[in-house]
TORKOL-4160 file (C-alpha; in steps of 0.2 Angstrom, whole numbers, padded with zeros to 4 digits, m for minus):
102
<pt num="1" X="0022" Y="m0080" Z="0100"/>
<pt num="2" X="0034" Y="m0066" Z="0096"/>
<pt num="3" X="0044" Y="m0058" Z="0110"/>
<pt num="4" X="0036" Y="m0041" Z="0107"/>
<pt num="5" X="0019" Y="m0049" Z="0109"/>
<pt num="6" X="0024" Y="m0057" Z="0125"/>
<pt num="7" X="0031" Y="m0041" Z="0132"/>
<pt num="8" X="0014" Y="m0032" Z="0128"/>
<pt num="9" X="0005" Y="m0046" Z="0137"/>
<pt num="10" X="0016" Y="m0045" Z="0152"/>
<pt num="11" X="0015" Y="m0026" Z="0153"/>
<pt num="12" X="m0004" Y="m0027" Z="0152"/>
<pt num="13" X="m0005" Y="m0040" Z="0166"/>
<pt num="14" X="0007" Y="m0029" Z="0177"/>
<pt num="15" X="m0003" Y="m0013" Z="0174"/>
<pt num="16" X="m0019" Y="m0022" Z="0178"/>
<pt num="17" X="m0011" Y="m0029" Z="0194"/>
<pt num="18" X="m0005" Y="m0011" Z="0199"/>
<pt num="19" X="m0022" Y="m0004" Z="0195"/>
<pt num="20" X="m0030" Y="m0016" Z="0207"/>
<pt num="21" X="m0017" Y="m0013" Z="0221"/>
<pt num="22" X="m0017" Y="0006" Z="0220"/>
<pt num="23" X="m0036" Y="0007" Z="0219"/>
<pt num="24" X="m0038" Y="m0004" Z="0235"/>
<pt num="25" X="m0024" Y="0006" Z="0244"/>
<pt num="26" X="m0030" Y="0023" Z="0238"/>
<pt num="27" X="m0048" Y="0019" Z="0243"/>
<pt num="28" X="m0044" Y="0011" Z="0260"/>
<pt num="29" X="m0031" Y="0025" Z="0265"/>
<pt num="30" X="m0041" Y="0039" Z="0256"/>
<pt num="31" X="m0025" Y="0045" Z="0248"/>
<pt num="32" X="m0028" Y="0056" Z="0232"/>
<pt num="33" X="m0010" Y="0054" Z="0227"/>
<pt num="34" X="m0012" Y="0035" Z="0226"/>
<pt num="35" X="m0028" Y="0036" Z="0217"/>
<pt num="36" X="m0020" Y="0048" Z="0204"/>
<pt num="37" X="m0007" Y="0035" Z="0202"/>
<pt num="38" X="m0020" Y="0022" Z="0199"/>
<pt num="39" X="m0027" Y="0033" Z="0185"/>
<pt num="40" X="m0010" Y="0034" Z="0178"/>
<pt num="41" X="m0009" Y="0015" Z="0178"/>
<pt num="42" X="m0025" Y="0014" Z="0168"/>
<pt num="43" X="m0017" Y="0025" Z="0155"/>
<pt num="44" X="m0002" Y="0013" Z="0155"/>
<pt num="45" X="m0014" Y="m0002" Z="0152"/>
<pt num="46" X="m0023" Y="0007" Z="0138"/>
<pt num="47" X="m0006" Y="0010" Z="0129"/>
<pt num="48" X="m0001" Y="m0008" Z="0132"/>
<pt num="49" X="m0017" Y="m0014" Z="0124"/>
<pt num="50" X="m0015" Y="m0003" Z="0109"/>
<pt num="51" X="0003" Y="m0009" Z="0107"/>
<pt num="52" X="m0003" Y="m0027" Z="0108"/>
<pt num="53" X="m0015" Y="m0024" Z="0093"/>
<pt num="54" X="m0002" Y="m0015" Z="0084"/>
<pt num="55" X="0010" Y="m0029" Z="0085"/>
<pt num="56" X="m0003" Y="m0042" Z="0081"/>
<pt num="57" X="m0008" Y="m0032" Z="0065"/>
<pt num="58" X="0010" Y="m0030" Z="0060"/>
<pt num="59" X="0011" Y="m0049" Z="0059"/>
<pt num="60" X="m0002" Y="m0049" Z="0046"/>
<pt num="61" X="0009" Y="m0038" Z="0034"/>
<pt num="62" X="0016" Y="m0047" Z="0019"/>
<pt num="63" X="0034" Y="m0053" Z="0021"/>
<pt num="64" X="0039" Y="m0047" Z="0003"/>
<pt num="65" X="0040" Y="m0029" Z="m0002"/>
<pt num="66" X="0027" Y="m0022" Z="m0014"/>
<pt num="67" X="0036" Y="m0012" Z="m0028"/>
<pt num="68" X="0026" Y="0002" Z="m0037"/>
<pt num="69" X="0031" Y="0012" Z="m0053"/>
<pt num="70" X="0024" Y="0030" Z="m0054"/>
<pt num="71" X="0025" Y="0040" Z="m0070"/>
<pt num="72" X="0025" Y="0059" Z="m0069"/>
<pt num="73" X="0021" Y="0073" Z="m0081"/>
<pt num="74" X="0025" Y="0091" Z="m0075"/>
<pt num="75" X="0027" Y="0084" Z="m0057"/>
<pt num="76" X="0010" Y="0076" Z="m0057"/>
<pt num="77" X="0007" Y="0057" Z="m0056"/>
<pt num="78" X="m0001" Y="0051" Z="m0071"/>
<pt num="79" X="0001" Y="0033" Z="m0070"/>
<pt num="80" X="0003" Y="0019" Z="m0057"/>
<pt num="81" X="0012" Y="0003" Z="m0063"/>
<pt num="82" X="0009" Y="0008" Z="m0081"/>
<pt num="83" X="m0010" Y="0011" Z="m0079"/>
<pt num="84" X="m0015" Y="0029" Z="m0083"/>
<pt num="85" X="m0026" Y="0035" Z="m0068"/>
<pt num="86" X="m0033" Y="0051" Z="m0062"/>
<pt num="87" X="m0025" Y="0059" Z="m0046"/>
<pt num="88" X="m0040" Y="0053" Z="m0036"/>
<pt num="89" X="m0038" Y="0035" Z="m0043"/>
<pt num="90" X="m0019" Y="0035" Z="m0039"/>
<pt num="91" X="m0023" Y="0041" Z="m0021"/>
<pt num="92" X="m0036" Y="0027" Z="m0019"/>
<pt num="93" X="m0024" Y="0014" Z="m0027"/>
<pt num="94" X="m0009" Y="0019" Z="m0016"/>
<pt num="95" X="m0020" Y="0019" Z="0000"/>
<pt num="96" X="m0026" Y="0001" Z="m0004"/>
<pt num="97" X="m0007" Y="m0004" Z="m0007"/>
<pt num="98" X="m0003" Y="0004" Z="0010"/>
<pt num="99" X="m0017" Y="m0004" Z="0019"/>
<pt num="100" X="m0012" Y="m0021" Z="0012"/>
<pt num="101" X="0006" Y="m0018" Z="0018"/>
<pt num="102" X="0001" Y="m0011" Z="0035"/>
């Protein structure tokens, strides 16, 4: 497991622990400030979970670069890797290449 992935798991675990403690103390003491801090910790947990999946998905990207060649006429893309395409087809093909490398 990569170091970045471990860091996101640790931050998620820490945020979960903080949420539990802050909610308990906030409810027992009736402190709105502690409850607000617990809500902030929920947001931290959401960001940590998002980061985990971002790191996880980045591991799926190919290890070698993808090279493309664009042909232009009057500033408009008319071909991608030697294939003549309409602007919509070029955009679709580039989106697919980007998705494969995300």
